[in-house]
Every structure is written in C-alpha cells, then in structure tokens.
TORMAR-191165 format. One record per residue (C-alpha): residue number from 0; residue in one letter; x, y, z. Coordinates in steps of 0.25 Angstrom, whole numbers, always signed. Last residue first. Layout:
<milos>
{num: NUM; residuo: A; xx: X; yy: Y; zz: Z}
...
</milos>
This chain:
<milos>
{num: 317; residuo: E; xx: -22; yy: -1; zz: +101}
{num: 316; residuo: D; xx: -15; yy: +11; zz: +108}
{num: 315; residuo: R; xx: -22; yy: +25; zz: +107}
{num: 314; residuo: K; xx: -18; yy: +34; zz: +96}
{num: 313; residuo: L; xx: -19; yy: +49; zz: +98}
{num: 312; residuo: L; xx: -16; yy: +52; zz: +84}
{num: 311; residuo: K; xx: -7; yy: +64; zz: +81}
{num: 310; residuo: F; xx: -7; yy: +77; zz: +73}
{num: 309; residuo: D; xx: +0; yy: +90; zz: +75}
{num: 308; residuo: F; xx: -1; yy: +102; zz: +66}
{num: 307; residuo: V; xx: +8; yy: +114; zz: +63}
{num: 306; residuo: D; xx: +22; yy: +108; zz: +63}
{num: 305; residuo: P; xx: +16; yy: +95; zz: +59}
{num: 304; residuo: R; xx: +12; yy: +102; zz: +45}
{num: 303; residuo: G; xx: +4; yy: +91; zz: +39}
{num: 302; residuo: Y; xx: +5; yy: +95; zz: +25}
{num: 301; residuo: H; xx: +18; yy: +88; zz: +23}
{num: 300; residuo: G; xx: +13; yy: +76; zz: +29}
{num: 299; residuo: T; xx: +0; yy: +74; zz: +36}
{num: 298; residuo: V; xx: -8; yy: +81; zz: +25}
{num: 297; residuo: D; xx: +1; yy: +76; zz: +14}
{num: 296; residuo: L; xx: -3; yy: +85; zz: +2}
{num: 295; residuo: D; xx: +6; yy: +88; zz: -10}
{num: 294; residuo: F; xx: +13; yy: +75; zz: -13}
{num: 293; residuo: K; xx: +3; yy: +68; zz: -4}
{num: 292; residuo: G; xx: -6; yy: +66; zz: -16}
{num: 291; residuo: R; xx: +4; yy: +58; zz: -24}
{num: 290; residuo: P; xx: +8; yy: +51; zz: -11}
{num: 289; residuo: V; xx: -6; yy: +46; zz: -10}
{num: 288; residuo: D; xx: -8; yy: +44; zz: -25}
{num: 287; residuo: D; xx: +3; yy: +33; zz: -25}
{num: 286; residuo: L; xx: -7; yy: +25; zz: -18}
{num: 285; residuo: D; xx: -14; yy: +23; zz: -31}
{num: 284; residuo: L; xx: -28; yy: +19; zz: -27}
{num: 283; residuo: D; xx: -36; yy: +11; zz: -38}
{num: 282; residuo: A; xx: -51; yy: +13; zz: -36}
{num: 281; residuo: T; xx: -63; yy: +5; zz: -33}
{num: 280; residuo: L; xx: -77; yy: +9; zz: -29}
{num: 279; residuo: V; xx: -87; yy: -3; zz: -25}
{num: 278; residuo: G; xx: -102; yy: -2; zz: -24}
{num: 277; residuo: E; xx: -115; yy: +1; zz: -16}
{num: 276; residuo: R; xx: -124; yy: +11; zz: -23}
{num: 275; residuo: G; xx: -128; yy: +25; zz: -24}
{num: 274; residuo: L; xx: -115; yy: +32; zz: -24}
{num: 273; residuo: L; xx: -101; yy: +28; zz: -27}
{num: 272; residuo: P; xx: -91; yy: +40; zz: -26}
{num: 271; residuo: G; xx: -84; yy: +35; zz: -33}
{num: 270; residuo: A; xx: -70; yy: +30; zz: -36}
{num: 269; residuo: L; xx: -56; yy: +37; zz: -38}
{num: 268; residuo: T; xx: -61; yy: +51; zz: -34}
{num: 267; residuo: K; xx: -48; yy: +59; zz: -35}
{num: 266; residuo: G; xx: -44; yy: +67; zz: -22}
{num: 265; residuo: L; xx: -29; yy: +67; zz: -23}
{num: 264; residuo: P; xx: -28; yy: +55; zz: -14}
{num: 263; residuo: S; xx: -38; yy: +47; zz: -22}
{num: 262; residuo: V; xx: -53; yy: +45; zz: -18}
{num: 261; residuo: I; xx: -62; yy: +33; zz: -18}
{num: 260; residuo: V; xx: -77; yy: +35; zz: -15}
{num: 259; residuo: S; xx: -89; yy: +29; zz: -9}
{num: 258; residuo: G; xx: -101; yy: +38; zz: -10}
{num: 257; residuo: G; xx: -111; yy: +30; zz: -3}
{num: 256; residuo: A; xx: -125; yy: +35; zz: +1}
{num: 255; residuo: I; xx: -129; yy: +29; zz: +14}
{num: 254; residuo: M; xx: -144; yy: +27; zz: +17}
{num: 253; residuo: V; xx: -149; yy: +28; zz: +2}
{num: 252; residuo: K; xx: -163; yy: +26; zz: +0}
{num: 251; residuo: S; xx: -166; yy: +13; zz: -8}
{num: 250; residuo: G; xx: -173; yy: +5; zz: +3}
{num: 249; residuo: D; xx: -183; yy: +17; zz: +5}
{num: 248; residuo: R; xx: -189; yy: +21; zz: +18}
{num: 247; residuo: D; xx: -197; yy: +33; zz: +18}
{num: 246; residuo: N; xx: -203; yy: +35; zz: +32}
{num: 245; residuo: A; xx: -190; yy: +31; zz: +39}
{num: 244; residuo: D; xx: -182; yy: +42; zz: +32}
{num: 243; residuo: A; xx: -167; yy: +42; zz: +33}
{num: 242; residuo: V; xx: -167; yy: +27; zz: +37}
{num: 241; residuo: A; xx: -166; yy: +19; zz: +50}
{num: 240; residuo: H; xx: -165; yy: +4; zz: +50}
{num: 239; residuo: D; xx: -177; yy: -4; zz: +52}
{num: 238; residuo: E; xx: -177; yy: -9; zz: +37}
{num: 237; residuo: P; xx: -163; yy: -14; zz: +39}
{num: 236; residuo: Y; xx: -153; yy: -6; zz: +30}
{num: 235; residuo: D; xx: -148; yy: -8; zz: +16}
{num: 234; residuo: K; xx: -162; yy: -5; zz: +11}
{num: 233; residuo: E; xx: -160; yy: +10; zz: +16}
{num: 232; residuo: E; xx: -148; yy: +11; zz: +6}
{num: 231; residuo: A; xx: -133; yy: +11; zz: +9}
{num: 230; residuo: Y; xx: -120; yy: +15; zz: +2}
{num: 229; residuo: Q; xx: -109; yy: +15; zz: +12}
{num: 228; residuo: C; xx: -97; yy: +23; zz: +9}
{num: 227; residuo: A; xx: -83; yy: +19; zz: +6}
{num: 226; residuo: S; xx: -72; yy: +30; zz: +5}
{num: 225; residuo: L; xx: -59; yy: +27; zz: +0}
{num: 224; residuo: V; xx: -49; yy: +39; zz: +1}
{num: 223; residuo: F; xx: -36; yy: +38; zz: -5}
{num: 222; residuo: C; xx: -26; yy: +46; zz: +2}
{num: 221; residuo: R; xx: -20; yy: +60; zz: +0}
{num: 220; residuo: G; xx: -25; yy: +64; zz: +14}
{num: 219; residuo: E; xx: -32; yy: +77; zz: +11}
{num: 218; residuo: L; xx: -35; yy: +73; zz: -4}
{num: 217; residuo: A; xx: -41; yy: +60; zz: +0}
{num: 216; residuo: I; xx: -48; yy: +66; zz: +12}
{num: 215; residuo: H; xx: -54; yy: +77; zz: +4}
{num: 214; residuo: H; xx: -59; yy: +68; zz: -7}
{num: 213; residuo: M; xx: -66; yy: +59; zz: +4}
{num: 212; residuo: T; xx: -72; yy: +71; zz: +11}
{num: 211; residuo: H; xx: -78; yy: +77; zz: -2}
{num: 210; residuo: Q; xx: -84; yy: +63; zz: -6}
{num: 209; residuo: W; xx: -91; yy: +63; zz: +8}
{num: 208; residuo: V; xx: -98; yy: +76; zz: +3}
{num: 207; residuo: P; xx: -107; yy: +67; zz: -5}
{num: 206; residuo: R; xx: -113; yy: +61; zz: +7}
{num: 205; residuo: G; xx: -112; yy: +46; zz: +8}
{num: 204; residuo: D; xx: -105; yy: +45; zz: +22}
{num: 203; residuo: V; xx: -106; yy: +31; zz: +26}
{num: 202; residuo: T; xx: -90; yy: +30; zz: +26}
{num: 201; residuo: P; xx: -78; yy: +21; zz: +25}
{num: 200; residuo: A; xx: -66; yy: +31; zz: +22}
{num: 199; residuo: C; xx: -54; yy: +23; zz: +18}
{num: 198; residuo: Y; xx: -41; yy: +32; zz: +16}
{num: 197; residuo: I; xx: -31; yy: +24; zz: +8}
{num: 196; residuo: Q; xx: -17; yy: +31; zz: +9}
{num: 195; residuo: T; xx: -17; yy: +33; zz: +24}
{num: 194; residuo: G; xx: -3; yy: +38; zz: +28}
{num: 193; residuo: Q; xx: -5; yy: +38; zz: +43}
{num: 192; residuo: S; xx: -5; yy: +53; zz: +44}
{num: 191; residuo: Y; xx: -17; yy: +53; zz: +34}
{num: 190; residuo: Y; xx: -24; yy: +44; zz: +43}
{num: 189; residuo: F; xx: -22; yy: +53; zz: +55}
{num: 188; residuo: T; xx: -26; yy: +66; zz: +47}
{num: 187; residuo: R; xx: -39; yy: +59; zz: +43}
{num: 186; residuo: L; xx: -42; yy: +57; zz: +57}
{num: 185; residuo: L; xx: -38; yy: +71; zz: +61}
{num: 184; residuo: P; xx: -47; yy: +77; zz: +50}
{num: 183; residuo: M; xx: -59; yy: +69; zz: +55}
{num: 182; residuo: Y; xx: -69; yy: +70; zz: +43}
{num: 181; residuo: N; xx: -66; yy: +57; zz: +38}
{num: 180; residuo: E; xx: -70; yy: +51; zz: +51}
{num: 179; residuo: W; xx: -84; yy: +54; zz: +45}
{num: 178; residuo: C; xx: -84; yy: +41; zz: +37}
{num: 177; residuo: I; xx: -73; yy: +31; zz: +42}
{num: 176; residuo: T; xx: -59; yy: +33; zz: +40}
{num: 175; residuo: A; xx: -51; yy: +21; zz: +36}
{num: 174; residuo: S; xx: -36; yy: +20; zz: +33}
{num: 173; residuo: V; xx: -27; yy: +12; zz: +23}
{num: 172; residuo: R; xx: -12; yy: +14; zz: +21}
{num: 171; residuo: A; xx: -8; yy: +7; zz: +8}
{num: 170; residuo: K; xx: +1; yy: -4; zz: +3}
{num: 169; residuo: V; xx: +2; yy: -9; zz: -11}
{num: 168; residuo: V; xx: +7; yy: -24; zz: -12}
{num: 167; residuo: H; xx: +11; yy: -30; zz: -26}
{num: 166; residuo: T; xx: +8; yy: -45; zz: -26}
{num: 165; residuo: E; xx: -3; yy: -46; zz: -36}
{num: 164; residuo: G; xx: -14; yy: -56; zz: -39}
{num: 163; residuo: R; xx: -24; yy: -48; zz: -30}
{num: 162; residuo: A; xx: -20; yy: -34; zz: -27}
{num: 161; residuo: T; xx: -11; yy: -32; zz: -15}
{num: 160; residuo: F; xx: -14; yy: -21; zz: -5}
{num: 159; residuo: A; xx: -6; yy: -19; zz: +8}
{num: 158; residuo: A; xx: -13; yy: -11; zz: +19}
{num: 157; residuo: Q; xx: -7; yy: -1; zz: +28}
{num: 156; residuo: H; xx: -18; yy: +2; zz: +38}
{num: 155; residuo: V; xx: -20; yy: +16; zz: +43}
{num: 154; residuo: P; xx: -28; yy: +12; zz: +55}
{num: 153; residuo: L; xx: -35; yy: +22; zz: +65}
{num: 152; residuo: T; xx: -41; yy: +12; zz: +75}
{num: 151; residuo: T; xx: -33; yy: +15; zz: +88}
{num: 150; residuo: A; xx: -36; yy: +30; zz: +87}
{num: 149; residuo: D; xx: -51; yy: +28; zz: +91}
{num: 148; residuo: G; xx: -64; yy: +24; zz: +86}
{num: 147; residuo: Q; xx: -77; yy: +30; zz: +91}
{num: 146; residuo: G; xx: -89; yy: +21; zz: +94}
{num: 145; residuo: W; xx: -101; yy: +19; zz: +85}
{num: 144; residuo: I; xx: -116; yy: +19; zz: +88}
{num: 143; residuo: I; xx: -119; yy: +33; zz: +94}
{num: 142; residuo: R; xx: -107; yy: +39; zz: +87}
{num: 141; residuo: E; xx: -113; yy: +36; zz: +74}
{num: 140; residuo: M; xx: -124; yy: +47; zz: +77}
{num: 139; residuo: A; xx: -113; yy: +58; zz: +74}
{num: 138; residuo: T; xx: -101; yy: +52; zz: +66}
{num: 137; residuo: P; xx: -93; yy: +41; zz: +73}
{num: 136; residuo: V; xx: -79; yy: +46; zz: +77}
{num: 135; residuo: L; xx: -67; yy: +38; zz: +76}
{num: 134; residuo: K; xx: -72; yy: +27; zz: +66}
{num: 133; residuo: R; xx: -65; yy: +14; zz: +70}
{num: 132; residuo: H; xx: -53; yy: +10; zz: +61}
{num: 131; residuo: K; xx: -50; yy: -5; zz: +59}
{num: 130; residuo: A; xx: -37; yy: -13; zz: +56}
{num: 129; residuo: V; xx: -31; yy: -25; zz: +50}
{num: 128; residuo: Y; xx: -42; yy: -36; zz: +47}
{num: 127; residuo: G; xx: -37; yy: -46; zz: +38}
{num: 126; residuo: Q; xx: -22; yy: -46; zz: +35}
{num: 125; residuo: V; xx: -22; yy: -51; zz: +21}
{num: 124; residuo: P; xx: -34; yy: -45; zz: +15}
{num: 123; residuo: D; xx: -34; yy: -33; zz: +24}
{num: 122; residuo: V; xx: -46; yy: -28; zz: +32}
{num: 121; residuo: F; xx: -47; yy: -14; zz: +38}
{num: 120; residuo: V; xx: -60; yy: -11; zz: +46}
{num: 119; residuo: A; xx: -66; yy: +2; zz: +47}
{num: 118; residuo: T; xx: -75; yy: +5; zz: +60}
{num: 117; residuo: C; xx: -87; yy: +11; zz: +65}
{num: 116; residuo: Y; xx: -87; yy: +7; zz: +79}
{num: 115; residuo: L; xx: -97; yy: +0; zz: +88}
{num: 114; residuo: T; xx: -96; yy: -1; zz: +103}
{num: 113; residuo: G; xx: -101; yy: -12; zz: +113}
{num: 112; residuo: L; xx: -89; yy: -22; zz: +111}
{num: 111; residuo: D; xx: -82; yy: -17; zz: +98}
{num: 110; residuo: R; xx: -92; yy: -18; zz: +86}
{num: 109; residuo: E; xx: -87; yy: -12; zz: +73}
{num: 108; residuo: I; xx: -96; yy: -6; zz: +62}
{num: 107; residuo: V; xx: -88; yy: -8; zz: +50}
{num: 106; residuo: G; xx: -82; yy: -1; zz: +38}
{num: 105; residuo: I; xx: -73; yy: -10; zz: +30}
{num: 104; residuo: V; xx: -59; yy: -7; zz: +24}
{num: 103; residuo: L; xx: -55; yy: -20; zz: +17}
{num: 102; residuo: F; xx: -42; yy: -24; zz: +10}
{num: 101; residuo: V; xx: -47; yy: -33; zz: -2}
{num: 100; residuo: G; xx: -40; yy: -46; zz: -6}
{num: 99; residuo: T; xx: -54; yy: -52; zz: -8}
{num: 98; residuo: E; xx: -53; yy: -64; zz: +0}
{num: 97; residuo: Q; xx: -44; yy: -58; zz: +11}
{num: 96; residuo: S; xx: -53; yy: -46; zz: +12}
{num: 95; residuo: I; xx: -66; yy: -54; zz: +13}
{num: 94; residuo: A; xx: -60; yy: -63; zz: +23}
{num: 93; residuo: E; xx: -55; yy: -52; zz: +32}
{num: 92; residuo: F; xx: -69; yy: -45; zz: +31}
{num: 91; residuo: R; xx: -75; yy: -58; zz: +35}
{num: 90; residuo: K; xx: -66; yy: -59; zz: +47}
{num: 89; residuo: V; xx: -70; yy: -45; zz: +51}
{num: 88; residuo: A; xx: -84; yy: -49; zz: +51}
{num: 87; residuo: D; xx: -81; yy: -62; zz: +59}
{num: 86; residuo: S; xx: -77; yy: -52; zz: +70}
{num: 85; residuo: D; xx: -64; yy: -49; zz: +78}
{num: 84; residuo: P; xx: -59; yy: -36; zz: +70}
{num: 83; residuo: V; xx: -67; yy: -29; zz: +72}
{num: 82; residuo: E; xx: -81; yy: -33; zz: +78}
{num: 81; residuo: I; xx: -93; yy: -31; zz: +70}
{num: 80; residuo: A; xx: -106; yy: -22; zz: +70}
{num: 79; residuo: A; xx: -120; yy: -27; zz: +66}
{num: 78; residuo: N; xx: -123; yy: -31; zz: +81}
{num: 77; residuo: Y; xx: -120; yy: -17; zz: +85}
{num: 76; residuo: Y; xx: -130; yy: -11; zz: +74}
{num: 75; residuo: R; xx: -141; yy: -21; zz: +79}
{num: 74; residuo: V; xx: -138; yy: -17; zz: +94}
{num: 73; residuo: F; xx: -138; yy: -2; zz: +90}
{num: 72; residuo: E; xx: -152; yy: -3; zz: +85}
{num: 71; residuo: D; xx: -156; yy: -10; zz: +98}
{num: 70; residuo: R; xx: -150; yy: +2; zz: +105}
{num: 69; residuo: G; xx: -158; yy: +11; zz: +96}
{num: 68; residuo: E; xx: -171; yy: +4; zz: +99}
{num: 67; residuo: P; xx: -168; yy: +5; zz: +114}
{num: 66; residuo: S; xx: -167; yy: +20; zz: +113}
{num: 65; residuo: R; xx: -155; yy: +29; zz: +116}
{num: 64; residuo: D; xx: -156; yy: +42; zz: +124}
{num: 63; residuo: G; xx: -148; yy: +54; zz: +128}
{num: 62; residuo: V; xx: -146; yy: +60; zz: +115}
{num: 61; residuo: C; xx: -153; yy: +52; zz: +105}
{num: 60; residuo: A; xx: -151; yy: +37; zz: +100}
{num: 59; residuo: G; xx: -161; yy: +27; zz: +95}
{num: 58; residuo: F; xx: -150; yy: +21; zz: +86}
{num: 57; residuo: L; xx: -152; yy: +32; zz: +76}
{num: 56; residuo: S; xx: -149; yy: +25; zz: +63}
{num: 55; residuo: Y; xx: -149; yy: +33; zz: +51}
{num: 54; residuo: K; xx: -138; yy: +25; zz: +45}
{num: 53; residuo: P; xx: -134; yy: +13; zz: +53}
{num: 52; residuo: Y; xx: -120; yy: +11; zz: +46}
{num: 51; residuo: G; xx: -118; yy: -4; zz: +45}
{num: 50; residuo: G; xx: -110; yy: -15; zz: +52}
{num: 49; residuo: V; xx: -101; yy: -18; zz: +41}
{num: 48; residuo: F; xx: -101; yy: -6; zz: +31}
{num: 47; residuo: A; xx: -100; yy: +4; zz: +43}
{num: 46; residuo: E; xx: -91; yy: +13; zz: +35}
{num: 45; residuo: P; xx: -89; yy: +9; zz: +20}
{num: 44; residuo: F; xx: -80; yy: -2; zz: +14}
{num: 43; residuo: V; xx: -66; yy: +0; zz: +9}
{num: 42; residuo: A; xx: -60; yy: -10; zz: -1}
{num: 41; residuo: L; xx: -45; yy: -12; zz: -4}
{num: 40; residuo: Q; xx: -38; yy: -21; zz: -14}
{num: 39; residuo: S; xx: -48; yy: -18; zz: -25}
{num: 38; residuo: G; xx: -47; yy: -26; zz: -38}
{num: 37; residuo: E; xx: -61; yy: -23; zz: -43}
{num: 36; residuo: Q; xx: -65; yy: -37; zz: -39}
{num: 35; residuo: A; xx: -60; yy: -35; zz: -25}
{num: 34; residuo: A; xx: -69; yy: -23; zz: -23}
{num: 33; residuo: L; xx: -81; yy: -32; zz: -27}
{num: 32; residuo: R; xx: -76; yy: -42; zz: -18}
{num: 31; residuo: T; xx: -75; yy: -32; zz: -7}
{num: 30; residuo: F; xx: -90; yy: -28; zz: -10}
{num: 29; residuo: H; xx: -95; yy: -42; zz: -9}
{num: 28; residuo: D; xx: -87; yy: -46; zz: +4}
{num: 27; residuo: L; xx: -92; yy: -34; zz: +11}
{num: 26; residuo: K; xx: -106; yy: -35; zz: +6}
{num: 25; residuo: E; xx: -106; yy: -50; zz: +12}
{num: 24; residuo: L; xx: -100; yy: -44; zz: +25}
{num: 23; residuo: T; xx: -112; yy: -35; zz: +25}
{num: 22; residuo: A; xx: -122; yy: -46; zz: +23}
{num: 21; residuo: S; xx: -115; yy: -54; zz: +35}
{num: 20; residuo: L; xx: -115; yy: -42; zz: +44}
{num: 19; residuo: S; xx: -130; yy: -39; zz: +42}
{num: 18; residuo: Y; xx: -135; yy: -27; zz: +50}
{num: 17; residuo: Q; xx: -135; yy: -18; zz: +38}
{num: 16; residuo: A; xx: -129; yy: -24; zz: +25}
{num: 15; residuo: A; xx: -118; yy: -13; zz: +26}
{num: 14; residuo: C; xx: -117; yy: -4; zz: +15}
{num: 13; residuo: T; xx: -109; yy: -2; zz: +2}
{num: 12; residuo: Q; xx: -99; yy: +6; zz: -5}
{num: 11; residuo: V; xx: -86; yy: -1; zz: -6}
{num: 10; residuo: V; xx: -73; yy: +7; zz: -8}
{num: 9; residuo: S; xx: -62; yy: +0; zz: -17}
{num: 8; residuo: A; xx: -47; yy: +0; zz: -18}
{num: 7; residuo: R; xx: -37; yy: -4; zz: -28}
{num: 6; residuo: I; xx: -23; yy: -1; zz: -23}
{num: 5; residuo: I; xx: -12; yy: +5; zz: -31}
{num: 4; residuo: N; xx: +3; yy: +7; zz: -28}
{num: 3; residuo: K; xx: +9; yy: -1; zz: -39}
{num: 2; residuo: G; xx: +1; yy: +5; zz: -51}
{num: 1; residuo: S; xx: +12; yy: +16; zz: -53}
{num: 0; residuo: M; xx: +2; yy: +27; zz: -56}
</milos>
C-alpha cells in the first residue's frame, strides 16, 4: 500500500434516545468524538438514528381503518422528526462535524410539511450540509409512516478528506443506501455507475443474513461497504412503546440486534460485525483497493454489456 490514498472510517452502532432530540444529539456528539479519537475522517450512523425507529409499532392501522390512538402515536413520531436542511438539528450536525473534522452520514427521520421520510444526511466538516438521500421504498409497514423518495435525492458525493494536522487531501465518492433499498438491484447499479467508492448502508436490519448482503454488495460493486446498524433494547424505548411481547416486558430484551460491519471491495471483513452492544468500529480504507477489485469485475464497465442491456435514470429536475 502506498499510504497516500487511505481514509480512516468508522461505523457507529447505537440507537436513538427515543423521542428526545436533545439526548440523541448528545449521543451523536459523543460517538462522533469517539470516532475522531480513533483518527476517523468519516463516521456513518444508523438508519433513523435521529427521530427513531418505532420497532413493533402498529400506529392503530389496519386495512380500511385507522384508530384515534394510532393518529396520536403518529403525532408523537412526527414531532420527533426534523426538517432537512433548515433546522437547528442540522446546524448541530454541522457544528459537531466541524469541531471534530469528521464527515458524517446520519440516518434521520425527515419532516417535510405533512410527510415523513427516512433519510440519510451528508455533512462535511468544511462545507456543512451537502446532500441528502431519501429512502426510495419504505419496507412493508414502514410505508404507513414514511413517504417515498425520488430521483432528486440520489447523491454520490465527492468528499475531500484531510487528516488532522496534515495537508494531504484524499478524495472519495460517497453514497448511502438505506436498509432494504440494498435489495434493489437497479438502485445499486445506479450507484455503481456513478463510481461510488464508499457505499454507506445505514440500517436497522440486525439479522445474521444481513452480513451476506453486505459482503455481496462489496464484491459486486467493488466498493467499501460501511453498514451502521442500530442496537437497541426495550429500555431504550418509552414504557408505553410496543414490544415483541407485552406480557413479558424486560428492559434488557433486544429490540434491534446490531451487526454493524465494514467490508472491503474484495469481500474481506475489515471490522465487525459488532453484536450485543453499542460501539464504534473503525478501519483504514485503501481506495486503491477499488481499482484492484475492478481489474477483473466492473459491473457497469467491462462487465456491463451495453450491447445487451440498457440502463438509465429517469431523473426529474431539482
């Protein structure tokens, strides 16, 4: 390795302080500083970290009817969401990024007029807020509470990373694909076609099989995959929040199991998976490993076969 094209990056495994924005922002500050202490220039936080993931909630909905209690539950969730980028919360993101020198990719619940979106926000230490990605297809019951993103928020952002005390700049293309969007082949293809090198995957999927998905994407896209998953126990939610078994509440029972991981372009696990607790995983990403991998597999280049297949993005104007 030359050592000149390396970025130090972290994935943060944590959970929202449910329905407390101030406490969640304190956790963001705390874990970002932990990543900075490890020398990280990039930190990825889980899906719905700010705003929370309402695991097991039903929102009083069934086919053909919604209950008043469910509407009230949605109001509480709506009030926990944030505007992007015009909010004090995003200003706090920017301040934390600037103070620590860490580029942040943060999963948030975004409020836009009457609709909520599951969103990933990109924050640069120098430029501040630079981009966002709204989840294209919420999964199953998530569709009741989250709207669908569209083609206007599919950034592959070229970020510039400089280690503290150094002048050498390393540039890398960074994208974010949220939870089960990672099972959308055409979305992955789009990001590959844009040259993503650091493929962030904020999630709440703590199943062991998720590890196979992350390794497959790293190998398929010949990119670094950084998956940050929430880890949450029943005690991390309000006492009136739904749980798996209402007759057997136990604060230590796992709600979201974690499994955060960092994978190289050739499928090597660089850090993780982290299980059973909150924490930070850190690894050095040698960006030269991307062309090393694409030497024999570039799925939108010499493996793309444009004479056989056609792919295009139907992008609307911003």
